[in-house]
A tleap script that builds the chain and sets N, CA, C and O, in Angstrom:
source leaprc.protein.ff14SB
mol = sequence {
  NMET ALA LYS VAL LEU ALA LEU VAL HIE LEU
  LYS GLY ALA THR THR LYS GLN TYR ASP ASN
  LEU VAL GLN ASP LEU THR ASN ALA GLY GLN
  LEU LYS LEU LYS GLU ARG PRO HIE HIE PHE
  ALA SER ILE LYS ASP GLY GLU ILE LEU VAL
  VAL ASP ILE TRP GLU SER ALA GLU ASP PHE
  ASP LYS PHE GLY GLU ILE MET VAL PRO LEU
  ALA LYS LYS ASN GLY ILE ASP ALA GLU ALA
  GLU LEU PHE PRO LEU TYR ASN GLU LEU CASP
}
set mol.1.N position { 116.752 102.743 97.618 }
set mol.1.CA position { 118.005 103.373 97.995 }
set mol.1.C position { 118.657 102.552 99.100 }
set mol.1.O position { 117.989 102.098 100.029 }
set mol.2.N position { 119.956 102.370 98.989 }
set mol.2.CA position { 120.701 101.573 99.959 }
set mol.2.C position { 121.494 102.482 100.887 }
set mol.2.O position { 122.013 103.519 100.474 }
set mol.3.N position { 121.577 102.072 102.150 }
set mol.3.CA position { 122.367 102.838 103.114 }
set mol.3.C position { 123.841 102.798 102.738 }
set mol.3.O position { 124.321 101.842 102.128 }
set mol.4.N position { 124.553 103.871 103.120 }
set mol.4.CA position { 125.991 103.954 102.861 }
set mol.4.C position { 126.724 104.384 104.121 }
set mol.4.O position { 126.171 105.059 104.989 }
set mol.5.N position { 127.979 103.975 104.196 }
set mol.5.CA position { 128.898 104.434 105.227 }
set mol.5.C position { 129.784 105.486 104.578 }
set mol.5.O position { 130.419 105.230 103.555 }
set mol.6.N position { 129.823 106.665 105.177 }
set mol.6.CA position { 130.680 107.745 104.677 }
set mol.6.C position { 131.885 107.868 105.592 }
set mol.6.O position { 131.746 108.043 106.802 }
set mol.7.N position { 133.059 107.776 105.008 }
set mol.7.CA position { 134.316 107.943 105.726 }
set mol.7.C position { 134.909 109.265 105.246 }
set mol.7.O position { 135.289 109.397 104.083 }
set mol.8.N position { 134.984 110.236 106.144 }
set mol.8.CA position { 135.410 111.595 105.764 }
set mol.8.C position { 136.679 111.948 106.519 }
set mol.8.O position { 136.710 111.931 107.749 }
set mol.9.N position { 137.725 112.268 105.767 }
set mol.9.CA position { 139.014 112.666 106.328 }
set mol.9.C position { 139.076 114.189 106.378 }
set mol.9.O position { 138.896 114.858 105.360 }
set mol.10.N position { 139.331 114.732 107.563 }
set mol.10.CA position { 139.515 116.174 107.748 }
set mol.10.C position { 140.984 116.386 108.097 }
set mol.10.O position { 141.328 116.670 109.244 }
set mol.11.N position { 141.839 116.245 107.097 }
set mol.11.CA position { 143.283 116.286 107.325 }
set mol.11.C position { 143.731 117.674 107.763 }
set mol.11.O position { 143.396 118.680 107.138 }
set mol.12.N position { 144.491 117.703 108.844 }
set mol.12.CA position { 145.035 118.957 109.344 }
set mol.12.C position { 144.041 119.826 110.090 }
set mol.12.O position { 144.402 120.904 110.561 }
set mol.13.N position { 142.807 119.386 110.207 }
set mol.13.CA position { 141.798 120.187 110.911 }
set mol.13.C position { 142.024 120.095 112.420 }
set mol.13.O position { 142.391 119.043 112.944 }
set mol.14.N position { 141.805 121.183 113.087 }
set mol.14.CA position { 141.897 121.206 114.547 }
set mol.14.C position { 140.524 120.908 115.150 }
set mol.14.O position { 139.504 120.979 114.465 }
set mol.15.N position { 140.518 120.576 116.424 }
set mol.15.CA position { 139.233 120.355 117.084 }
set mol.15.C position { 138.423 121.654 117.128 }
set mol.15.O position { 137.194 121.617 117.078 }
set mol.16.N position { 139.093 122.779 117.220 }
set mol.16.CA position { 138.381 124.070 117.195 }
set mol.16.C position { 137.686 124.266 115.852 }
set mol.16.O position { 136.531 124.690 115.810 }
set mol.17.N position { 138.377 123.962 114.756 }
set mol.17.CA position { 137.757 124.079 113.433 }
set mol.17.C position { 136.562 123.132 113.313 }
set mol.17.O position { 135.504 123.512 112.811 }
set mol.18.N position { 136.744 121.905 113.778 }
set mol.18.CA position { 135.650 120.930 113.737 }
set mol.18.C position { 134.463 121.420 114.569 }
set mol.18.O position { 133.321 121.371 114.111 }
set mol.19.N position { 134.729 121.890 115.781 }
set mol.19.CA position { 133.656 122.391 116.644 }
set mol.19.C position { 132.939 123.582 116.008 }
set mol.19.O position { 131.719 123.700 116.117 }
set mol.20.N position { 133.688 124.458 115.350 }
set mol.20.CA position { 133.071 125.597 114.654 }
set mol.20.C position { 132.191 125.111 113.506 }
set mol.20.O position { 131.112 125.658 113.278 }
set mol.21.N position { 132.644 124.087 112.782 }
set mol.21.CA position { 131.845 123.518 111.697 }
set mol.21.C position { 130.558 122.911 112.260 }
set mol.21.O position { 129.482 123.106 111.694 }
set mol.22.N position { 130.662 122.191 113.350 }
set mol.22.CA position { 129.476 121.604 113.983 }
set mol.22.C position { 128.495 122.705 114.385 }
set mol.22.O position { 127.286 122.548 114.209 }
set mol.23.N position { 128.997 123.803 114.916 }
set mol.23.CA position { 128.116 124.916 115.287 }
set mol.23.C position { 127.451 125.514 114.049 }
set mol.23.O position { 126.259 125.819 114.076 }
set mol.24.N position { 128.210 125.684 112.967 }
set mol.24.CA position { 127.625 126.205 111.722 }
set mol.24.C position { 126.552 125.258 111.181 }
set mol.24.O position { 125.515 125.709 110.693 }
set mol.25.N position { 126.798 123.943 111.265 }
set mol.25.CA position { 125.800 122.970 110.814 }
set mol.25.C position { 124.558 123.015 111.700 }
set mol.25.O position { 123.437 122.869 111.212 }
set mol.26.N position { 124.758 123.217 113.000 }
set mol.26.CA position { 123.631 123.366 113.921 }
set mol.26.C position { 122.808 124.583 113.534 }
set mol.26.O position { 121.581 124.514 113.454 }
set mol.27.N position { 123.491 125.704 113.293 }
set mol.27.CA position { 122.801 126.944 112.922 }
set mol.27.C position { 122.036 126.801 111.607 }
set mol.27.O position { 121.012 127.455 111.403 }
set mol.28.N position { 122.541 125.937 110.710 }
set mol.28.CA position { 121.897 125.720 109.418 }
set mol.28.C position { 120.823 124.627 109.489 }
set mol.28.O position { 120.220 124.282 108.473 }
set mol.29.N position { 120.585 124.084 110.690 }
set mol.29.CA position { 119.591 123.026 110.844 }
set mol.29.C position { 120.017 121.710 110.228 }
set mol.29.O position { 119.176 120.911 109.815 }
set mol.30.N position { 121.338 121.477 110.163 }
set mol.30.CA position { 121.864 120.304 109.473 }
set mol.30.C position { 122.641 119.362 110.375 }
set mol.30.O position { 123.382 118.514 109.878 }
set mol.31.N position { 122.493 119.486 111.688 }
set mol.31.CA position { 123.282 118.625 112.562 }
set mol.31.C position { 122.599 117.277 112.802 }
set mol.31.O position { 123.177 116.231 112.509 }
set mol.32.N position { 121.408 117.295 113.319 }
set mol.32.CA position { 120.690 116.049 113.599 }
set mol.32.C position { 119.671 115.822 112.487 }
set mol.32.O position { 118.653 116.507 112.396 }
set mol.33.N position { 119.979 114.839 111.648 }
set mol.33.CA position { 119.145 114.565 110.488 }
set mol.33.C position { 118.661 113.127 110.510 }
set mol.33.O position { 119.417 112.221 110.860 }
set mol.34.N position { 117.412 112.912 110.140 }
set mol.34.CA position { 116.894 111.543 110.083 }
set mol.34.C position { 117.598 110.749 108.990 }
set mol.34.O position { 117.669 109.522 109.065 }
set mol.35.N position { 118.118 111.432 107.977 }
set mol.35.CA position { 118.841 110.758 106.888 }
set mol.35.C position { 120.228 110.276 107.325 }
set mol.35.O position { 120.842 109.449 106.651 }
set mol.36.N position { 120.721 110.799 108.458 }
set mol.36.CA position { 122.020 110.392 109.001 }
set mol.36.C position { 121.797 109.935 110.439 }
set mol.36.O position { 121.951 110.725 111.371 }
set mol.37.N position { 121.436 108.661 110.628 }
set mol.37.CA position { 121.130 108.203 111.979 }
set mol.37.C position { 122.343 108.044 112.897 }
set mol.37.O position { 122.187 107.986 114.116 }
set mol.38.N position { 123.554 107.974 112.324 }
set mol.38.CA position { 124.749 107.782 113.150 }
set mol.38.C position { 125.880 108.699 112.666 }
set mol.38.O position { 126.117 108.841 111.467 }
set mol.39.N position { 126.569 109.314 113.631 }
set mol.39.CA position { 127.718 110.185 113.338 }
set mol.39.C position { 128.769 109.936 114.409 }
set mol.39.O position { 128.470 109.929 115.603 }
set mol.40.N position { 130.008 109.731 113.963 }
set mol.40.CA position { 131.123 109.523 114.873 }
set mol.40.C position { 132.304 110.356 114.398 }
set mol.40.O position { 132.504 110.523 113.195 }
set mol.41.N position { 133.080 110.874 115.330 }
set mol.41.CA position { 134.302 111.612 114.995 }
set mol.41.C position { 135.422 111.126 115.897 }
set mol.41.O position { 135.212 110.876 117.085 }
set mol.42.N position { 136.616 110.993 115.324 }
set mol.42.CA position { 137.774 110.529 116.059 }
set mol.42.C position { 138.985 111.351 115.629 }
set mol.42.O position { 138.995 111.939 114.547 }
set mol.43.N position { 139.993 111.386 116.475 }
set mol.43.CA position { 141.207 112.148 116.174 }
set mol.43.C position { 142.399 111.216 116.290 }
set mol.43.O position { 142.552 110.497 117.278 }
set mol.44.N position { 143.254 111.239 115.249 }
set mol.44.CA position { 144.481 110.445 115.288 }
set mol.44.C position { 145.503 111.067 114.350 }
set mol.44.O position { 145.195 111.395 113.204 }
set mol.45.N position { 146.715 111.223 114.848 }
set mol.45.CA position { 147.836 111.700 114.028 }
set mol.45.C position { 147.514 112.985 113.269 }
set mol.45.O position { 147.808 113.096 112.079 }
set mol.46.N position { 146.912 113.952 113.953 }
set mol.46.CA position { 146.642 115.247 113.335 }
set mol.46.C position { 145.526 115.236 112.311 }
set mol.46.O position { 145.422 116.148 111.491 }
set mol.47.N position { 144.695 114.214 112.353 }
set mol.47.CA position { 143.580 114.127 111.404 }
set mol.47.C position { 142.308 113.822 112.178 }
set mol.47.O position { 142.298 112.993 113.087 }
set mol.48.N position { 141.237 114.507 111.801 }
set mol.48.CA position { 139.926 114.173 112.341 }
set mol.48.C position { 139.263 113.269 111.311 }
set mol.48.O position { 139.188 113.593 110.126 }
set mol.49.N position { 138.794 112.148 111.789 }
set mol.49.CA position { 138.137 111.171 110.929 }
set mol.49.C position { 136.676 111.103 111.337 }
set mol.49.O position { 136.357 110.900 112.509 }
set mol.50.N position { 135.788 111.273 110.360 }
set mol.50.CA position { 134.353 111.234 110.604 }
set mol.50.C position { 133.780 110.006 109.906 }
set mol.50.O position { 134.096 109.726 108.750 }
set mol.51.N position { 132.938 109.283 110.626 }
set mol.51.CA position { 132.222 108.151 110.055 }
set mol.51.C position { 130.736 108.391 110.281 }
set mol.51.O position { 130.281 108.560 111.412 }
set mol.52.N position { 129.995 108.403 109.187 }
set mol.52.CA position { 128.547 108.593 109.249 }
set mol.52.C position { 127.861 107.435 108.544 }
set mol.52.O position { 128.417 106.844 107.618 }
set mol.53.N position { 126.661 107.115 108.982 }
set mol.53.CA position { 125.788 106.215 108.250 }
set mol.53.C position { 124.691 107.086 107.643 }
set mol.53.O position { 124.053 107.877 108.338 }
set mol.54.N position { 124.485 106.930 106.348 }
set mol.54.CA position { 123.474 107.701 105.628 }
set mol.54.C position { 122.442 106.760 105.032 }
set mol.54.O position { 122.763 105.633 104.656 }
set mol.55.N position { 121.215 107.219 104.949 }
set mol.55.CA position { 120.146 106.420 104.361 }
set mol.55.C position { 120.395 106.151 102.875 }
set mol.55.O position { 119.933 105.141 102.344 }
set mol.56.N position { 121.132 107.059 102.194 }
set mol.56.CA position { 121.450 106.864 100.778 }
set mol.56.C position { 122.609 107.771 100.383 }
set mol.56.O position { 122.904 108.751 101.067 }
set mol.57.N position { 123.252 107.439 99.290 }
set mol.57.CA position { 124.316 108.294 98.743 }
set mol.57.C position { 123.746 109.641 98.326 }
set mol.57.O position { 124.424 110.663 98.426 }
set mol.58.N position { 122.511 109.646 97.861 }
set mol.58.CA position { 121.870 110.903 97.465 }
set mol.58.C position { 121.698 111.831 98.667 }
set mol.58.O position { 121.887 113.042 98.552 }
set mol.59.N position { 121.340 111.264 99.815 }
set mol.59.CA position { 121.216 112.080 101.033 }
set mol.59.C position { 122.569 112.675 101.427 }
set mol.59.O position { 122.654 113.838 101.821 }
set mol.60.N position { 123.616 111.870 101.317 }
set mol.60.CA position { 124.966 112.358 101.621 }
set mol.60.C position { 125.343 113.494 100.676 }
set mol.60.O position { 125.862 114.520 101.118 }
set mol.61.N position { 125.087 113.321 99.384 }
set mol.61.CA position { 125.415 114.352 98.395 }
set mol.61.C position { 124.661 115.649 98.664 }
set mol.61.O position { 125.225 116.738 98.551 }
set mol.62.N position { 123.382 115.528 99.022 }
set mol.62.CA position { 122.571 116.718 99.332 }
set mol.62.C position { 123.144 117.464 100.537 }
set mol.62.O position { 123.237 118.691 100.527 }
set mol.63.N position { 123.526 116.718 101.571 }
set mol.63.CA position { 124.146 117.311 102.753 }
set mol.63.C position { 125.467 117.990 102.381 }
set mol.63.O position { 125.780 119.068 102.887 }
set mol.64.N position { 126.232 117.360 101.503 }
set mol.64.CA position { 127.520 117.915 101.085 }
set mol.64.C position { 127.403 119.290 100.449 }
set mol.64.O position { 128.320 120.104 100.551 }
set mol.65.N position { 126.278 119.552 99.794 }
set mol.65.CA position { 126.061 120.867 99.178 }
set mol.65.C position { 126.055 121.974 100.230 }
set mol.65.O position { 126.394 123.119 99.930 }
set mol.66.N position { 125.674 121.639 101.441 }
set mol.66.CA position { 125.665 122.606 102.543 }
set mol.66.C position { 126.956 122.516 103.354 }
set mol.66.O position { 127.532 123.536 103.733 }
set mol.67.N position { 127.404 121.289 103.615 }
set mol.67.CA position { 128.552 121.084 104.493 }
set mol.67.C position { 129.859 121.565 103.878 }
set mol.67.O position { 130.663 122.186 104.573 }
set mol.68.N position { 130.094 121.300 102.601 }
set mol.68.CA position { 131.391 121.637 101.990 }
set mol.68.C position { 131.685 123.135 102.069 }
set mol.68.O position { 132.785 123.504 102.481 }
set mol.69.N position { 130.754 124.012 101.694 }
set mol.69.CA position { 131.050 125.447 101.843 }
set mol.69.C position { 131.311 125.862 103.292 }
set mol.69.O position { 132.152 126.723 103.551 }
set mol.70.N position { 130.584 125.245 104.245 }
set mol.70.CA position { 130.815 125.569 105.649 }
set mol.70.C position { 132.168 125.050 106.115 }
set mol.70.O position { 132.838 125.709 106.910 }
set mol.71.N position { 132.578 123.888 105.637 }
set mol.71.CA position { 133.902 123.364 105.969 }
set mol.71.C position { 134.980 124.304 105.440 }
set mol.71.O position { 135.920 124.640 106.162 }
set mol.72.N position { 134.851 124.725 104.196 }
set mol.72.CA position { 135.841 125.644 103.601 }
set mol.72.C position { 135.886 126.958 104.375 }
set mol.72.O position { 136.960 127.520 104.590 }
set mol.73.N position { 134.714 127.446 104.795 }
set mol.73.CA position { 134.652 128.678 105.600 }
set mol.73.C position { 135.484 128.540 106.865 }
set mol.73.O position { 136.067 129.514 107.342 }
set mol.74.N position { 135.537 127.322 107.410 }
set mol.74.CA position { 136.284 127.057 108.638 }
set mol.74.C position { 137.695 126.546 108.371 }
set mol.74.O position { 138.368 126.079 109.289 }
set mol.75.N position { 138.148 126.632 107.116 }
set mol.75.CA position { 139.510 126.233 106.780 }
set mol.75.C position { 139.726 124.730 106.756 }
set mol.75.O position { 140.848 124.259 106.945 }
set mol.76.N position { 138.655 123.971 106.524 }
set mol.76.CA position { 138.733 122.507 106.525 }
set mol.76.C position { 138.618 121.992 105.100 }
set mol.76.O position { 137.721 122.378 104.351 }
set mol.77.N position { 139.545 121.111 104.743 }
set mol.77.CA position { 139.489 120.415 103.460 }
set mol.77.C position { 139.036 118.989 103.743 }
set mol.77.O position { 139.757 118.222 104.381 }
set mol.78.N position { 137.855 118.634 103.274 }
set mol.78.CA position { 137.284 117.323 103.559 }
set mol.78.C position { 137.379 116.420 102.338 }
set mol.78.O position { 137.059 116.827 101.221 }
set mol.79.N position { 137.825 115.183 102.568 }
set mol.79.CA position { 137.855 114.166 101.518 }
set mol.79.C position { 136.967 113.019 101.963 }
set mol.79.O position { 137.177 112.454 103.036 }
set mol.80.N position { 135.974 112.665 101.151 }
set mol.80.CA position { 135.007 111.638 101.541 }
set mol.80.C position { 135.100 110.413 100.642 }
set mol.80.O position { 135.393 110.501 99.449 }
set mol.81.N position { 134.840 109.273 101.263 }
set mol.81.CA position { 134.692 108.004 100.554 }
set mol.81.C position { 133.368 107.406 100.993 }
set mol.81.O position { 133.024 107.454 102.174 }
set mol.82.N position { 132.625 106.844 100.051 }
set mol.82.CA position { 131.363 106.182 100.363 }
set mol.82.C position { 131.493 104.688 100.114 }
set mol.82.O position { 132.101 104.251 99.137 }
set mol.83.N position { 130.903 103.909 101.028 }
set mol.83.CA position { 130.915 102.457 100.922 }
set mol.83.C position { 129.494 101.941 101.118 }
set mol.83.O position { 128.787 102.433 101.998 }
set mol.84.N position { 129.057 100.968 100.328 }
set mol.84.CA position { 127.746 100.382 100.585 }
set mol.84.C position { 127.739 99.740 101.971 }
set mol.84.O position { 128.695 99.064 102.351 }
set mol.85.N position { 126.673 99.951 102.715 }
set mol.85.CA position { 126.577 99.384 104.050 }
set mol.85.C position { 126.136 97.923 103.932 }
set mol.85.O position { 125.074 97.633 103.380 }
set mol.86.N position { 126.935 97.031 104.439 }
set mol.86.CA position { 126.632 95.603 104.362 }
set mol.86.C position { 125.805 95.143 105.555 }
set mol.86.O position { 124.875 94.350 105.404 }
set mol.87.N position { 126.148 95.646 106.751 }
set mol.87.CA position { 125.456 95.184 107.949 }
set mol.87.C position { 125.402 96.312 108.967 }
set mol.87.O position { 126.333 97.108 109.088 }
set mol.88.N position { 124.295 96.362 109.694 }
set mol.88.CA position { 124.120 97.368 110.747 }
set mol.88.C position { 123.405 96.695 111.916 }
set mol.88.O position { 122.322 96.133 111.753 }
set mol.89.N position { 124.012 96.759 113.080 }
set mol.89.CA position { 123.410 96.182 114.271 }
set mol.89.C position { 122.905 97.293 115.176 }
set mol.89.O position { 123.608 98.277 115.406 }
set mol.90.N position { 121.711 97.145 115.683 }
set mol.90.CA position { 121.154 98.136 116.613 }
set mol.90.C position { 121.489 97.755 118.028 }
set mol.90.O position { 121.110 98.461 118.963 }
savepdb mol mol.pdb
quit
């Protein structure tokens, strides 16, 4: 399995919605995962952009089964793109 970079657009989401989603993921035991060693979030032009590194696309898909319903619960519409990871520096 090859590592992937996940680029997730949370268009129109507020920081409150994002923070609520993070709390729901924490409550579900899905915040700090060995399958996702890196997580970053940024805000620009009314959009929250999330960049994660995942150990595999399968790990990302498995996480999505939990995350997507929680995002919808918080009024967030997430659009994800996956890219093969070419290089990672520690």
